C-alpha positions as CSV (number, residue, x, y, z in Angstrom):
1,M,4.5,38.4,-3.3
2,R,2.8,37.6,-6.6
3,F,5.9,35.4,-7.6
4,I,5.7,33.5,-4.3
5,R,2.0,32.8,-4.8
6,Q,2.6,31.5,-8.3
7,A,5.5,29.4,-7.3
8,W,3.6,27.9,-4.4
9,S,0.6,27.1,-6.6
10,Q,2.9,25.2,-9.0
11,L,4.7,23.5,-6.3
12,G,1.4,22.6,-4.5
13,S,0.3,20.6,-7.5
14,W,3.5,18.6,-7.4
15,I,3.4,17.9,-3.7
16,V,0.5,15.8,-2.4
17,G,0.1,15.5,1.4
18,G,3.7,16.8,2.0
19,V,5.2,14.0,-0.1
20,P,6.4,14.5,-3.7
21,Y,3.8,13.2,-6.1
22,G,4.3,9.6,-7.2
23,R,6.3,8.7,-4.0
24,G,3.6,8.7,-1.4
25,M,2.0,5.9,0.5
26,A,0.9,2.7,-1.2
27,K,-2.8,1.9,-1.5
28,A,-4.0,-1.3,0.0
29,A,-5.4,-2.5,-3.3
30,R,-1.9,-2.3,-4.9
31,I,-0.2,-4.2,-2.0
32,L,-3.0,-6.9,-2.2
33,A,-2.5,-7.2,-6.0
34,A,1.3,-7.6,-5.4
35,L,0.7,-10.4,-2.9
36,K,-1.6,-12.1,-5.3
37,R,1.1,-11.9,-8.0
38,A,3.5,-13.4,-5.5
39,G,1.3,-16.5,-5.2
40,W,-1.1,-15.6,-2.4
41,I,-4.7,-16.7,-3.3
42,E,-7.9,-15.3,-1.9
43,S,-9.7,-18.4,-0.7
44,H,-12.8,-16.6,0.7
45,R,-14.2,-13.3,2.0
46,S,-16.2,-12.5,5.1
47,G,-17.4,-8.9,4.9
48,S,-14.3,-6.7,4.4
49,H,-12.0,-9.5,5.6
50,R,-10.2,-11.6,2.9
51,V,-8.5,-14.9,3.7
52,L,-5.3,-15.3,1.7
53,V,-3.6,-18.7,1.4
54,K,-0.2,-19.7,0.1
55,G,0.9,-23.3,0.6
56,D,0.0,-24.2,4.1
57,Q,0.1,-20.5,5.3
58,Q,-3.2,-18.6,5.8
59,R,-3.4,-14.8,6.6
60,V,-6.3,-12.4,7.0
61,W,-6.3,-9.2,4.9
62,A,-8.4,-6.6,6.7
63,Y,-7.7,-3.5,4.7
64,H,-10.1,-1.6,2.5
65,D,-8.8,-1.1,-1.0
66,G,-8.6,2.7,-0.9
67,V,-6.7,2.9,2.4
68,D,-3.2,4.5,2.3
69,L,-0.7,2.2,4.0
70,G,2.0,4.1,5.7
71,G,5.4,2.8,6.9
72,P,4.3,1.0,10.1
73,A,1.4,-0.7,8.4
74,L,3.5,-1.7,5.4
75,A,6.2,-3.1,7.8
76,R,3.6,-5.1,9.6
77,I,2.2,-6.6,6.4
78,A,5.7,-7.4,5.1
79,R,6.5,-9.2,8.4
80,D,3.2,-11.0,8.5
81,Y,3.5,-12.3,4.9
82,G,7.2,-13.2,5.2
83,Y,8.8,-10.3,3.2
84,T,11.0,-7.4,4.0
85,V,9.6,-3.9,3.2
86,D,11.9,-3.6,0.3
87,E,10.9,-7.0,-1.1
88,L,7.2,-6.1,-0.7
89,R,7.7,-2.8,-2.6
90,K,9.4,-4.7,-5.5
91,L,6.6,-7.2,-5.9
């Protein structure tokens, strides 16, 4: 029993939220930074909503910086900004 507790405590520090550490969900701030590197410019802000512009396209970013973006949210962002999920992860 003692061995199991020790192994679990070591494993628990490696696993965060059921996902191996370092491979979890992306934070909104990191995705926003990736979009800015890809050429999207923050034109203005109204409260927590940021308006991003690239060429003649305009999109509203309505995620707080510390929010974890899971699969469905990441897929929606990728679609709205004209990327695939894999392309968005590589930015």
